[in-house]
C-alpha positions, -999 to 999 in steps of 0.1 A, spaced: 1 0 0 27 25 11 49 17 -22 15 21 -45 10 56 -28 46 65 -32 41 58 -69 10 77 -71 -11 48 -83 -47 46 -80 -59 18 -58 -93 3 -69 -113 -17 -43 -118 -53 -51 -154 -66 -55 -167 -102 -50 -135 -110 -29 -130 -147 -20 -103 -164 1 -94 -199 -10 -77 -217 18 -44 -232 7 -44 -215 -28 -49 -179 -29 -74 -151 -34 -98 -139 -63 -120 -110 -70 -131 -84 -94 -109 -53 -99 -120 -26 -123 -146 -52 -140 -119 -76 -147 -113 -111 -131 -82 -111 -108 -68 -142 -94 -36 -142 -71 -23 -176 -57 -3 -207 -63 2 -229 -93 -28 -251 -87 -53 -221 -85 -36 -209 -119 -45 -241 -133 -81 -241 -121 -87 -208 -141 -67 -220 -171 -37 -196 -167 -5 -210 -181 25 -204 -157 52 -219 -180 67 -185 -189 75 -178 -154 81 -212 -142 119 -211 -143 120 -177 -124 96 -190 -99 116 -220 -91 148 -200 -87 130 -177 -62 117 -207 -43 152 -222 -40 161 -188 -25 136 -193 1 108 -170 -13 71 -180 -17 58 -173 -52 24 -162 -61 10 -160 -96 -12 -132 -107 -38 -138 -135 -61 -114 -152 -93 -127 -170 -77 -161 -170 -43 -151 -186 -9 -150 -166 0 -114 -158 28 -117 -135 43 -132 -104 51 -118 -68 77 -134 -45 77 -128 -10 99 -140 19 95 -137 58 129 -129 74 140 -156 99 142 -143 134 177 -142 151 163 -162 179 148 -190 159 181 -211 152 192 -210 189 158 -221 201 158 -250 176 193 -259 186 183 -260 223 151 -281 215 172 -307 194 200 -308 222 172 -319 245 165 -347 222 134 -333 203 128 -342 167 118 -310 148 97 -313 117 88 -281 96 55 -284 78 47 -254 54 21 -245 29 49 -232 6 63 -251 -22 88 -278 -13 118 -259 -27 110 -229 -7 105 -249 24 138 -268 19 156 -236 15 144 -223 48 149 -259 65 186 -260 53 191 -225 70 176 -237 102 192 -272 101 159 -289 98 162 -323 80 125 -333 80 109 -307 58 73 -311 43 62 -286 17 29 -277 -1 11 -290 32 -26 -279 33 -42 -271 66 -59 -306 70 -27 -322 59 -8 -307 89 -35 -320 113 -31 -356 95 8 -352 101 1 -346 139 -21 -375 141 5 -397 122 33 -388 147 9 -393 177 0 -429 162 36 -438 162 37 -432 200 51 -397 198 41 -368 221 38 -340 196 39 -302 203 27 -280 173 38 -243 169 19 -221 144 7 -187 140 -19 -187 110 -55 -197 103 -41 -228 84 -24 -240 116 -55 -240 138 -66 -277 130 -30 -289 137 -27 -270 168 -61 -284 182 -50 -320 172 -16 -318 191 -7 -328 225 4 -293 231 -6 -265 208 18 -235 208 4 -204 192 24 -171 184 9 -139 201 17 -120 169 -5 -144 149 -44 -149 143 -69 -153 171 -80 -184 156 -46 -200 161 -45 -188 198 -79 -199 204 -70 -235 192 -37 -238 212 -30 -245 249 0 -220 251 7 -186 236 40 -170 231 33 -134 235 61 -121 214 64 -152 190 100 -160 204 106 -197 200 130 -196 228 100 -193 252 91 -229 243 123 -240 258 115 -220 289 80 -235 290 95 -270 288 118 -261 317 90 -247 338 68 -278 330 96 -302 342 102 -281 373 65 -281 381 62 -317 376 94 -323 399 79 -301 425 47 -320 426 64 -353 431 86 -337 459 55 -325 476 37 -360 473 71 -372 489 68 -348 518 33 -358 525 40 -394 523 70 -393 547 51 -374 574 23 -399 573 46 -429 569 63 -419 601 33 -404 622 6 -430 614 27 -462 629 37 -441 659 0 -429 665 -13 -465 660 12 -476 689 34 -499 669 65 -485 687 50 -484 721 59 -520 730 94 -517 722 103 -480 728 72 -467 747 67 -440 722 31 -427 715 20 -398 695 -1 -373 714 -28 -353 697 -8 -322 700 21 -337 683 0 -351 656 -17 -318 649 18 -302 648 30 -328 624 1 -323 600 7 -286 601 44 -289 594 35 -313 564 13 -286 550 40 -259 556 65 -280 539 44 -287 509 35 -250 505 70 -236 510 83 -261 484 57 -250 459 64 -213 465 100 -220 454 86 -221 418 73 -185 418 108 -172 427 126 -193 402 140 -178 369 144 -199 337 167 -185 310 169 -199 276 204 -195 262 222 -212 234 251 -233 239 282 -216 224 296 -247 211 262 -257 195 248 -224 184 260 -228 146 256 -266 145 227 -279 124 214 -302 153 191 -329 145 163 -338 163 93 -349 189 78 -316 181 62 -305 149 65 -270 137 
């Protein structure tokens, strides 16, 4: 929009606009049928993309997504767009893979585009040209193999897979549909927060086990004494006052141990000796 205004171009509002999931968009502009989308959409309107195919393939190998433009059923041009990879993405993926996770990249972009991005991020398992329902089926396939699957995504197309995963992780910078389908939202879309979330989850589970241990120890010691099992040999009995004190101490121990989590700080940092290493890795992105 800004570039069009800079060039002094007259922008005409589109009529009969329609968004075609996984393909592109279409509408009428200045009484002409305009279609913008992928190759399959061009084929459906009879537009031959052969004249621009070699240029499109070159751009895909560079990591760009290519959309073709057709006017009245005839190819009019192509548009290439590319999302810059955040500086925090590779360190985050390396940390996840260092923890033994397998990273899968599932993208609606062409296979060549997805592979170019995958090479940059050190991802070996790359699936390109994946439709929204295909992403959900991929999640189900991984789960059927006995794997626990976390799915991270930010678009409407990711919503089915986010809902199907064991843990759906949405980006706060993405769509409302994606966030409503996920269990976890990363406010700033920083993938390192996934590492932090896993660390917090592990600490919470460990804390719960510790609290169960505290509760068990107090009862394992107090109940036999209160029942008089030690009285014949040692003359020990547990008075009601001491029993109440032990019960209070049990609650205090559990509560104090749980409060440690609120004061803990989890920091996601990349390993210097691993930061540039294309690590391998079961989460699905």
